[in-house]
N, C-alpha and C positions, 0 to 999 in steps of 0.2 A: 611409877612414870608420874612428873609433873602437870600437874592440870590448874587451871584456875578455877576451876568446878571446887565448892565444897559445900555438900547436903546441910538442909536447912541455916545456911549464909548465906549464899548467894543468887542470884535470881535474873533466868534472861530478859533481858530487855527488845523489844521491837524499834524499834527508830523509823518510822515514817513523815517522809518532807511536808510539811504543811502547805509547802509551797507547789504549784501544778506544773510540769515540765514547759507544757507550753508559755507558761511566765516566765522560768528561769530560761527559754529560747532570745522571749525578747527581749529581758532584763540584757543579756549575753550583745544584740544584736550591737547597740551603743554604750558598753562599759570600757571598763576605765584598764582595764585585764583583758580585752580582746586591742583593743586601741594599740597597745600597746607594742603588744605579739606583732600586729601589722606594721608597725613603722617601726620599729626595735632594732633594725639594719641605718635606718634612715638618722636616728635620734642618736644612736651611739658614732655613729663617723664624728671625726673629731669633737665627740664629747670626753667632758673630764673621766675623771676614775670616777667619785663618786656620783657622779650618769649613771655610768654602766652598772652601778654597783644596785642603784637602783631599779634599773631597767631588767636589770635580770633580776633583783628581790621582785618584783612585781610580776612578772612573765612564772616564776616558781613559784606562786604562795598559793596553795590553795585553800584561804580564807577570806581573801579580800570580795569581797559580797560585790557584783555585779553590778548590784542598781544602786551603788555611791553616788547621790547628784553633786555633791563639791568636798572642798576638804573637811570644810567641819564636818559636813556627813561622815564623811570614811576617819577623819578624827573619831568620833564618839563612836562609829561600830564597827570601827579597826584596829588605827592607830594605839586606839588606849589598851587594846588588851593583846594585841599580835606583835606589834609595833612601837611599843613604847619608846625607846629612847629617841624614835625619831623628831618625839613632843618634849621631848627633857629639854633638850638647846635649839634656839628656833637659829641661833650660827652656826650649828654642827653642817658641814658641808650634803651629807646626805636628804639633811630633813629639806637644807635648798633646794635642794632638788624636786625630790620630790613634789614638794609645794608647786616647782616649776612647770613639770611632767605636769601637773594637773590642771594649774589654769591653762597650757597646750592645749587637749584633750578639751575642755569646756570651754577655748575659743575654736576648737577645727569643728565642736557641735555647736556653736553659736552663730557655723558664717553659712 
């Protein structure tokens, strides 16, 4: 029978978040991910295929931090590791749409 455990070769590592549950909830309140989820149908109506793709990616991504502040913060903490193609070509349609959506989110927060 197969097992990932090998005596003397592997160890059990326990993971404990350093961010409290209350902080995660607070970050979620103003998060880009939540905003996309709540406004997805409105943002997708009459949207380009690139925008629909970005909306789907953001809504389904489990790695996008809830507490990103702006595009530059998102670039450093998320895009460089999980969505590198969005950084490589600034003329790519999905990269442009991602930036536009982040700007709309920021504008809605500032309003």
